[in-house]
C-alpha positions as CSV (number, residue, x, y, z in Angstrom):
1,M,30.5,-24.2,11.7
2,D,34.2,-23.7,11.1
3,A,34.9,-24.9,14.7
4,L,32.7,-28.0,14.2
5,A,34.4,-28.8,10.9
6,R,37.8,-28.6,12.5
7,K,36.7,-30.7,15.5
8,L,35.5,-33.4,13.1
9,G,38.6,-33.3,11.1
10,L,36.8,-32.2,7.9
11,K,38.5,-30.5,4.9
12,T,35.5,-28.8,3.4
13,D,33.5,-25.7,3.1
14,P,31.5,-25.9,6.4
15,I,28.5,-23.9,5.1
16,I,28.0,-26.1,2.0
17,F,28.7,-29.4,3.9
18,F,26.5,-28.9,6.9
19,T,23.7,-27.2,5.0
20,S,23.5,-30.0,2.5
21,A,23.6,-32.7,5.2
22,G,21.0,-30.8,7.3
23,I,18.5,-30.3,4.4
24,M,19.0,-34.0,3.4
25,I,18.1,-35.2,6.9
26,L,15.2,-32.7,7.3
27,F,13.7,-33.6,3.9
28,L,14.0,-37.3,4.7
29,V,12.2,-36.9,8.0
30,V,9.4,-35.0,6.3
31,L,9.2,-37.5,3.5
32,L,9.0,-40.4,5.9
33,I,6.3,-38.7,7.9
34,A,4.0,-38.0,5.0
35,P,5.2,-39.7,1.8
36,G,1.6,-39.8,0.3
37,P,0.9,-36.0,0.5
38,I,4.4,-35.1,-0.7
39,G,4.1,-37.5,-3.6
40,A,0.7,-36.1,-4.5
41,A,1.9,-32.5,-4.4
42,F,5.0,-33.2,-6.5
43,G,3.1,-35.5,-8.7
44,A,0.8,-32.6,-9.6
45,G,3.8,-30.5,-10.2
46,R,5.3,-33.1,-12.5
47,E,2.1,-33.4,-14.4
48,W,2.0,-29.6,-15.0
49,I,5.6,-29.5,-16.1
50,V,5.1,-32.4,-18.5
51,T,1.9,-30.9,-20.0
52,N,3.1,-27.3,-20.4
53,L,6.8,-27.5,-20.7
54,G,7.5,-30.8,-22.4
55,W,8.3,-29.0,-25.6
56,F,11.0,-27.0,-23.7
57,F,12.8,-30.2,-22.5
58,I,12.7,-31.8,-26.0
59,L,13.9,-28.6,-27.8
60,G,16.5,-28.0,-25.0
61,V,18.3,-31.3,-25.2
62,T,18.4,-31.2,-29.0
63,S,19.9,-27.6,-28.9
64,W,22.6,-28.9,-26.5
65,V,23.6,-31.6,-29.0
66,A,23.9,-29.0,-31.7
67,F,25.8,-26.5,-29.6
68,L,28.3,-29.2,-28.4
69,L,29.0,-30.3,-32.0
70,W,29.5,-26.7,-33.1
71,V,32.0,-26.1,-30.3
72,A,33.9,-29.3,-31.1
73,L,34.1,-28.5,-34.8
74,S,34.8,-24.8,-34.4
75,R,38.2,-23.1,-33.8
76,F,37.6,-23.6,-30.1
77,G,37.9,-27.3,-30.5
78,A,41.7,-27.1,-30.2
79,I,41.6,-25.5,-26.7
80,R,43.2,-27.9,-24.2
81,L,41.4,-28.4,-20.9
82,G,44.5,-27.5,-18.9
83,G,47.9,-26.1,-19.8
84,N,49.5,-26.5,-23.2
85,D,51.7,-29.3,-21.8
86,A,48.8,-31.1,-20.0
87,K,48.4,-34.7,-20.9
88,P,45.3,-36.9,-20.4
89,A,45.5,-38.6,-17.0
90,Y,43.9,-41.8,-18.3
91,N,44.3,-43.7,-21.5
92,N,41.3,-43.9,-23.9
93,I,40.1,-47.3,-22.7
94,S,40.2,-46.4,-19.0
95,W,38.6,-43.1,-19.8
96,F,35.8,-44.7,-21.7
97,T,35.1,-47.4,-19.0
98,M,34.9,-44.8,-16.3
99,L,32.5,-42.7,-18.5
100,F,30.3,-45.7,-19.1
101,A,30.3,-47.1,-15.5
102,G,29.8,-43.7,-13.9
103,G,27.1,-42.8,-16.4
104,I,24.5,-45.2,-17.7
105,G,25.9,-48.7,-17.3
106,T,23.1,-49.5,-14.8
107,V,20.5,-48.1,-17.2
108,L,21.6,-50.3,-20.0
109,M,21.4,-53.4,-17.8
110,F,17.9,-52.4,-16.5
111,W,16.4,-51.3,-19.9
112,G,18.4,-53.2,-22.5
113,V,15.6,-55.7,-22.8
114,A,12.7,-53.9,-21.1
115,E,12.6,-50.7,-23.1
116,P,12.6,-52.2,-26.7
117,I,10.0,-54.8,-25.6
118,S,7.9,-52.1,-24.0
119,H,7.8,-50.0,-27.2
120,F,7.5,-53.2,-29.3
121,S,4.3,-54.2,-27.5
122,N,3.0,-50.6,-26.9
123,P,4.3,-48.5,-29.9
124,P,5.0,-44.8,-29.3
125,R,3.2,-43.8,-32.5
126,P,-0.6,-44.3,-32.6
127,D,-0.8,-45.7,-36.1
128,V,1.8,-48.5,-35.6
129,V,0.5,-52.1,-35.0
130,P,2.0,-53.8,-31.9
131,F,4.5,-56.6,-32.6
132,S,4.8,-55.6,-36.2
133,V,8.1,-55.1,-38.1
134,E,7.4,-51.3,-38.0
135,A,6.9,-51.5,-34.3
136,A,10.2,-53.3,-33.9
137,D,12.0,-50.6,-36.0
138,D,10.4,-47.8,-33.9
139,A,11.2,-49.7,-30.6
140,M,14.9,-49.7,-31.5
141,S,14.9,-46.1,-32.8
142,F,13.3,-44.6,-29.7
143,S,15.3,-46.7,-27.2
144,I,18.6,-45.5,-28.7
145,Y,17.2,-41.9,-29.0
146,H,16.6,-42.0,-25.2
147,L,20.0,-43.4,-24.3
148,G,22.3,-42.2,-27.2
149,L,23.6,-38.8,-28.1
150,H,20.8,-36.9,-26.3
151,T,21.4,-38.5,-22.9
152,W,25.2,-37.9,-23.2
153,A,24.6,-34.3,-24.3
154,I,22.8,-33.8,-20.9
155,F,26.1,-35.1,-19.3
156,A,28.6,-33.5,-21.7
157,M,27.1,-30.0,-21.5
158,P,27.8,-29.4,-17.8
159,G,30.9,-31.6,-18.1
160,L,32.5,-29.4,-20.7
161,A,31.6,-26.2,-18.8
162,F,33.1,-27.6,-15.5
163,A,36.3,-28.7,-17.3
164,Y,36.7,-25.4,-19.2
165,F,36.2,-23.0,-16.3
166,I,37.9,-25.1,-13.6
167,Y,41.0,-26.1,-15.5
168,R,41.5,-22.9,-17.6
169,Y,40.5,-20.3,-15.0
170,N,41.7,-22.2,-11.9
171,L,38.3,-21.9,-10.3
172,P,37.2,-24.2,-7.5
173,M,35.7,-27.6,-8.5
174,R,32.2,-26.6,-7.7
175,F,28.9,-26.3,-9.5
176,S,28.8,-22.5,-9.1
177,S,32.2,-22.0,-10.9
178,V,30.6,-22.5,-14.3
179,F,28.5,-19.4,-13.8
180,Y,31.5,-17.1,-13.3
181,P,31.0,-15.2,-16.5
182,L,27.4,-14.4,-15.4
183,L,27.9,-13.9,-11.6
184,G,31.5,-12.9,-11.2
185,E,32.8,-12.9,-7.6
186,R,29.3,-13.7,-6.4
187,I,30.0,-17.4,-7.0
188,Y,31.9,-17.2,-3.7
189,G,29.0,-15.7,-1.8
190,P,25.5,-16.9,-0.7
191,L,24.2,-17.3,-4.2
192,G,27.1,-19.5,-5.3
193,K,26.9,-21.6,-2.2
194,S,23.2,-22.0,-2.7
195,L,23.8,-23.4,-6.2
196,D,26.4,-25.8,-4.8
197,V,24.0,-27.1,-2.1
198,F,21.2,-27.5,-4.8
199,A,23.6,-29.6,-6.9
200,I,24.7,-31.8,-4.0
201,L,21.1,-32.5,-2.9
202,G,20.1,-33.4,-6.5
203,T,23.0,-35.8,-6.7
204,L,22.3,-37.4,-3.3
205,F,18.6,-38.0,-3.9
206,G,19.0,-39.0,-7.5
207,V,21.6,-41.6,-6.6
208,A,19.6,-42.8,-3.6
209,V,16.5,-43.4,-5.7
210,S,18.6,-45.3,-8.3
211,I,20.2,-47.5,-5.6
212,G,16.7,-48.2,-4.2
213,L,15.3,-49.1,-7.6
214,G,18.4,-51.0,-8.6
215,T,17.9,-53.3,-5.6
216,Q,14.6,-54.4,-7.2
217,Q,16.5,-55.8,-10.2
218,I,19.1,-57.5,-8.1
219,N,16.4,-58.9,-5.8
220,A,14.5,-60.1,-8.8
221,G,17.6,-61.9,-10.0
222,L,18.2,-63.5,-6.7
223,T,14.6,-64.6,-6.5
224,E,14.9,-66.2,-10.0
225,L,18.1,-67.9,-9.1
226,F,17.8,-69.0,-5.5
227,G,14.1,-68.4,-4.6
228,I,15.2,-65.6,-2.1
229,P,12.0,-63.7,-1.2
230,D,11.3,-60.3,-2.6
231,A,11.1,-58.6,0.8
232,V,12.2,-55.4,2.5
233,I,14.9,-57.2,4.6
234,T,16.4,-58.6,1.4
235,K,16.6,-55.2,-0.3
236,V,18.2,-53.7,2.8
237,F,20.8,-56.4,2.8
238,I,21.5,-55.8,-0.9
239,I,21.9,-52.0,-0.2
240,A,24.3,-52.7,2.7
241,M,26.4,-54.9,0.4
242,L,26.5,-52.4,-2.4
243,T,27.3,-49.6,0.0
244,A,30.2,-51.6,1.5
245,V,31.7,-52.2,-1.9
246,A,31.2,-48.5,-2.8
247,V,32.8,-47.4,0.5
248,G,35.8,-49.6,-0.2
249,S,36.2,-48.1,-3.6
250,I,35.8,-44.6,-2.1
251,V,38.6,-45.2,0.4
252,A,40.8,-46.5,-2.4
253,G,40.2,-43.3,-4.4
254,L,39.5,-42.6,-8.0
255,D,42.6,-44.2,-9.6
256,S,42.7,-47.4,-7.5
257,G,39.0,-47.8,-6.7
258,V,36.7,-46.4,-9.3
259,K,39.1,-47.0,-12.2
260,R,39.6,-50.7,-11.2
261,L,35.9,-51.4,-10.7
262,S,35.0,-49.7,-13.9
263,N,37.5,-51.7,-16.0
264,I,36.3,-55.0,-14.4
265,N,32.7,-54.2,-15.0
266,I,33.0,-53.1,-18.6
267,A,34.9,-56.3,-19.3
268,M,32.1,-58.4,-17.8
269,A,29.5,-56.4,-19.7
270,V,31.3,-56.8,-23.0
271,G,31.6,-60.6,-22.2
272,L,27.8,-60.7,-21.6
273,L,27.2,-58.9,-24.9
274,L,29.4,-61.3,-26.9
275,F,27.7,-64.3,-25.2
276,V,24.3,-63.1,-26.4
277,L,25.7,-62.4,-29.9
278,F,27.4,-65.8,-30.4
279,T,24.8,-68.0,-28.7
280,G,21.9,-66.3,-30.2
281,S,21.0,-65.8,-33.9
282,T,24.5,-64.4,-34.8
283,V,24.0,-63.6,-38.4
284,F,20.6,-62.0,-37.7
285,L,22.1,-59.9,-35.0
286,L,25.1,-58.8,-37.1
287,R,22.7,-57.7,-39.8
288,A,20.6,-56.0,-37.1
289,V,23.5,-54.0,-35.7
290,V,24.3,-52.6,-39.2
291,E,20.6,-51.8,-39.8
292,T,20.2,-50.2,-36.4
293,F,22.8,-47.6,-37.3
294,G,20.8,-46.7,-40.3
295,L,17.6,-46.6,-38.3
296,Y,19.1,-44.2,-35.8
297,I,20.7,-41.9,-38.4
298,T,17.5,-41.8,-40.5
299,N,15.1,-41.2,-37.6
300,L,17.3,-39.1,-35.3
301,L,16.3,-35.7,-36.7
302,P,12.5,-36.4,-36.7
303,M,12.6,-37.9,-33.2
304,A,14.7,-35.0,-31.8
305,F,11.9,-32.6,-32.6
306,W,8.8,-34.9,-32.3
307,N,6.4,-33.4,-29.7
308,D,3.4,-35.7,-30.2
309,T,1.5,-32.6,-31.1
310,L,-1.6,-34.4,-32.3
311,A,-1.9,-36.8,-29.3
312,S,-5.1,-35.3,-28.1
313,Y,-6.7,-36.1,-31.6
314,S,-5.2,-39.5,-32.1
315,R,-5.0,-41.0,-28.6
316,D,-7.3,-41.3,-25.6
317,G,-4.5,-40.5,-23.1
318,G,-4.7,-36.7,-23.0
319,A,-2.6,-33.9,-24.5
320,W,0.7,-35.7,-24.3
321,G,0.0,-39.4,-24.5
322,W,3.1,-41.7,-24.7
323,Q,5.8,-39.1,-24.9
324,G,4.9,-37.3,-21.7
325,S,5.6,-40.4,-19.7
326,W,8.7,-41.4,-21.5
327,T,10.9,-38.8,-23.3
328,V,10.0,-35.7,-21.2
329,F,10.0,-37.7,-17.9
330,Y,13.4,-39.2,-18.9
331,W,15.0,-35.9,-19.8
332,A,13.8,-34.3,-16.5
333,W,15.1,-37.3,-14.5
334,T,18.5,-37.4,-16.3
335,V,19.2,-33.7,-15.9
336,T,19.1,-34.1,-12.1
337,W,22.2,-36.3,-12.5
338,S,24.0,-33.8,-14.7
339,P,26.1,-32.0,-12.0
340,F,27.3,-35.4,-10.7
341,I,28.2,-36.9,-14.1
342,G,29.4,-33.5,-15.3
343,I,31.9,-33.0,-12.5
344,F,33.0,-36.7,-12.7
345,V,33.6,-36.5,-16.5
346,A,35.5,-33.2,-16.1
347,R,37.6,-34.7,-13.3
348,I,38.7,-37.6,-15.5
349,S,39.1,-35.5,-18.7
350,R,41.8,-33.0,-17.8
351,G,44.5,-32.7,-20.5
352,R,42.1,-33.4,-23.4
353,T,41.1,-30.9,-26.0
354,I,37.6,-29.6,-26.3
355,R,37.2,-31.6,-29.5
356,E,38.4,-34.8,-27.9
357,F,36.2,-34.2,-25.0
358,V,33.0,-33.6,-26.9
359,L,33.4,-36.2,-29.6
360,G,34.6,-38.8,-27.0
361,V,31.8,-38.2,-24.5
362,L,29.1,-38.0,-27.1
363,F,30.0,-40.7,-29.5
364,A,31.9,-43.4,-27.7
365,P,29.2,-44.3,-25.2
366,S,26.5,-43.7,-27.7
367,I,28.0,-46.2,-30.2
368,F,28.4,-48.8,-27.4
369,T,24.7,-48.1,-26.4
370,L,23.6,-48.6,-30.0
371,V,25.4,-52.0,-30.2
372,W,24.1,-53.0,-26.8
373,F,20.5,-52.3,-27.7
374,A,20.8,-53.8,-31.2
375,I,22.0,-57.1,-29.8
376,F,19.8,-57.3,-26.6
377,G,16.8,-55.6,-28.1
378,W,16.6,-57.5,-31.4
379,S,17.3,-60.7,-29.6
380,A,14.4,-60.0,-27.2
381,M,12.0,-59.1,-30.0
382,E,13.0,-62.2,-32.0
383,I,12.2,-64.3,-28.9
384,D,8.9,-62.5,-28.4
385,G,7.9,-62.9,-32.0
386,I,8.1,-60.2,-34.7
387,G,5.0,-60.0,-36.9
388,P,1.7,-61.9,-36.7
389,D,3.1,-65.0,-38.5
390,A,6.2,-65.2,-36.4
391,R,4.2,-64.9,-33.2
392,E,1.9,-67.6,-34.3
393,A,4.8,-69.9,-35.2
394,L,6.3,-69.5,-31.8
395,G,3.1,-70.7,-30.2
396,E,3.2,-70.6,-26.4
397,Q,6.5,-68.7,-26.4
398,A,5.0,-65.8,-28.3
399,G,4.8,-62.7,-26.1
400,I,6.7,-64.2,-23.2
401,L,9.0,-61.2,-22.7
402,S,6.1,-58.7,-23.3
403,A,4.3,-60.5,-20.5
404,A,7.4,-60.4,-18.2
405,V,7.9,-56.7,-18.8
406,G,4.2,-56.1,-18.1
407,E,4.5,-58.1,-14.8
408,S,7.8,-56.7,-13.6
409,I,10.4,-54.6,-15.5
410,P,13.2,-55.8,-13.2
411,L,12.5,-59.4,-14.2
412,A,12.8,-58.7,-17.9
413,M,16.5,-59.3,-18.3
414,F,16.4,-62.6,-16.3
415,A,13.4,-63.8,-18.3
416,F,15.3,-63.0,-21.4
417,F,18.2,-65.2,-20.4
418,E,15.9,-68.2,-19.9
419,S,16.1,-68.6,-23.7
420,F,19.9,-69.0,-23.7
421,P,22.2,-71.9,-22.7
422,A,23.7,-71.9,-19.2
423,A,20.8,-69.6,-18.2
424,T,21.4,-69.9,-14.4
425,L,25.1,-69.1,-14.7
426,I,24.4,-66.1,-17.0
427,Q,21.6,-64.8,-14.8
428,G,24.1,-64.9,-11.9
429,L,26.7,-63.0,-13.9
430,A,24.0,-60.4,-14.7
431,V,23.3,-59.9,-11.0
432,V,27.0,-59.3,-10.3
433,I,27.3,-56.8,-13.2
434,V,24.2,-54.9,-12.1
435,A,25.6,-54.8,-8.5
436,I,29.0,-53.5,-9.6
437,F,27.4,-50.9,-11.8
438,F,25.4,-49.6,-8.9
439,A,28.4,-49.6,-6.7
440,T,30.5,-47.6,-9.2
441,S,27.7,-45.1,-9.6
442,S,27.5,-44.7,-5.8
443,D,31.3,-44.3,-5.3
444,S,31.5,-41.9,-8.2
445,A,28.7,-39.8,-6.8
446,S,30.3,-39.8,-3.3
447,L,33.6,-38.6,-4.7
448,V,31.9,-35.9,-6.7
449,V,29.8,-34.7,-3.7
450,D,33.0,-34.5,-1.7
451,M,34.6,-32.4,-4.5
452,L,31.6,-30.1,-4.6
453,C,32.0,-29.5,-0.9
454,T,35.8,-29.1,-0.9
455,G,36.1,-27.2,-4.2
456,S,39.1,-29.3,-5.1
457,A,39.9,-32.4,-7.2
458,D,42.1,-33.6,-4.3
459,P,40.3,-36.1,-2.1
460,G,39.2,-35.0,1.3
461,P,39.8,-37.1,4.4
462,W,38.6,-40.6,4.0
463,H,35.9,-40.4,6.7
464,Q,34.5,-37.3,5.0
465,R,34.2,-39.2,1.7
466,V,32.8,-42.3,3.4
467,F,30.1,-40.1,5.1
468,W,28.6,-39.3,1.7
469,G,28.8,-42.9,0.5
470,V,27.1,-44.2,3.7
471,S,24.5,-41.4,3.5
472,E,23.4,-42.5,0.0
473,G,23.0,-46.1,1.1
474,M,21.2,-45.2,4.3
475,L,18.9,-42.8,2.5
476,A,17.9,-45.5,0.1
477,A,17.5,-48.1,2.8
478,M,15.5,-45.9,5.1
479,L,13.1,-45.0,2.3
480,I,12.5,-48.7,1.7
481,V,12.1,-49.6,5.3
482,L,10.1,-46.7,6.6
483,A,8.2,-45.5,3.6
484,G,8.1,-48.4,1.3
485,D,7.3,-48.0,-2.4
486,A,5.4,-44.8,-1.6
487,G,8.6,-43.1,-0.4
488,L,10.5,-44.1,-3.5
489,T,7.7,-43.0,-5.7
490,A,7.3,-39.7,-3.9
491,L,11.1,-39.0,-4.2
492,Q,11.0,-39.8,-7.9
493,E,8.3,-37.2,-8.3
494,V,10.3,-34.7,-6.3
495,I,13.5,-35.0,-8.3
496,T,11.5,-34.8,-11.5
497,V,10.2,-31.4,-10.4
498,V,13.7,-30.5,-9.4
499,G,14.7,-31.3,-12.9
500,L,13.1,-28.1,-14.2
501,P,15.3,-25.6,-12.4
502,M,18.3,-27.8,-13.1
503,F,17.4,-27.8,-16.7
504,I,17.3,-24.0,-16.8
505,L,20.6,-23.9,-15.0
506,V,22.2,-26.1,-17.6
507,F,20.9,-23.8,-20.3
508,A,22.6,-20.9,-18.4
509,M,25.8,-23.0,-18.4
510,M,25.6,-23.1,-22.2
511,F,25.5,-19.3,-22.4
512,A,28.2,-18.9,-19.8
513,L,30.5,-21.3,-21.8
514,Y,29.8,-19.5,-25.0
515,R,30.7,-16.2,-23.3
516,G,33.9,-17.6,-22.0
517,L,34.9,-19.1,-25.3
518,S,34.0,-16.0,-27.3
519,Q,36.4,-13.9,-25.1
520,E,39.3,-16.0,-26.0
521,D,41.4,-14.5,-28.8
522,L,43.2,-17.7,-30.0
523,S,45.5,-15.7,-32.2
524,K,46.9,-13.8,-29.3
525,V,46.3,-15.9,-26.2
526,Q,48.3,-19.0,-25.7
527,V,46.0,-22.0,-25.7
528,G,46.0,-23.4,-22.2
529,R,47.0,-20.2,-20.4
530,P,44.2,-19.3,-18.0
531,P,43.1,-15.7,-18.8
532,K,43.0,-13.2,-16.0
533,R,39.8,-13.3,-14.0
534,E,39.0,-9.7,-14.8
535,E,38.9,-10.6,-18.5
536,L,35.8,-12.7,-17.7
537,A,34.0,-10.2,-15.5
538,P,30.4,-9.6,-16.6
539,D,29.7,-6.4,-18.4
540,E,28.5,-3.7,-16.2
């Protein structure tokens, strides 16, 4: 493998690189040959996990939020992720835009209208009347719960562990490095490399599925705007264009490529947000933003522990009902992205203190998410008709967005803009924003996968980075062409099942981080000086 890597001009760990690429290709071949059986097998696995371990996912993410806040507010919060003289590589605005674009920008565009409307028309709680004021309050609370502090805790937990061990102990920029207090030198052996391969595959398949699904929203927008057919060839062309943009950003690198795209995209997204605010019911929405903060704060603790325990007595949908197909599924899906987002967040956060890192990563994107959902979600529910009287007064327009979400979730955002001035122009802008968000997710993931292979924050050869970017695009395109919706559905089931071991590994990260922090004597050890490696060796 070493000889082949040298011949190809690669700067990487050959075992990690070729094993990851080989398994990716093998799995794709098997999936394309038999997507149905694979989907059924992993679907059964997902059902078992949701039914029997859903409580574990809900309790786990809530415990990560609590742990991160404790670390930030404790004496460890002053530790700098780097040397004492280390300065943040990016200003706060650029740091935030890269956090947002690399994290859940695509999710907000996809679900900003669809999720509130979905919960509004089909309330999570069994005793809530659809389309009522109470249903609207619950719709906003659950939407922000799913994409607020808890989602960012899933990203911040591994992100902090990566940043701490990589920058303070000078360990390689690899997934396995965070387990050094538990594994010691074994992170450099087969066990450590296996963990790295697992993280790379989770990232590749997670991003490939998201690219594949994202093309559906872009295709829906193009159909709405120009009548372009919703067809396989259209989706492949969209993926090719997204991949080309991502590859260009990959070649440019993190500072010139990802940073520039992220800044442009967040500016466009904020512009879209302000457009909805000022061309919609402005006073109503300003009141709603303030009220939504109160709803989230009031309901956060109950939602964080709600397990739908009495679903089998109050619903006809089995032991888990609504929450099994939403919260539990969402946590399992999101955690498969945690190595990618975690490494990316760590890479752009060197020089910040633990307190800055945690509070910034948890709260800045969460506040933006809350404002986004408050403006888009309440606008959508106002258009759809809140309460029996409002819906009756709206006549034929009542339920228009609920019907759109029921017909096609990717169409929800574009149906929403039909109620605003310059609808065609704004729909076109939305397509561009979604496309750039997916491109930034792809190029961020490619750079991270390259880091996981090289073990260094320094970029590898450009063709090595481009390989991963093209692989993600080809993986998504081949699934659509050769396996259709069955292939994408099967892969979604697969990475949901993969979410369970990844979830357990992130729990292990929490204990490893606590062990590392607890061995620091801040009264004697200079903050920012990497302790000697033997000081972190596991107890015999």
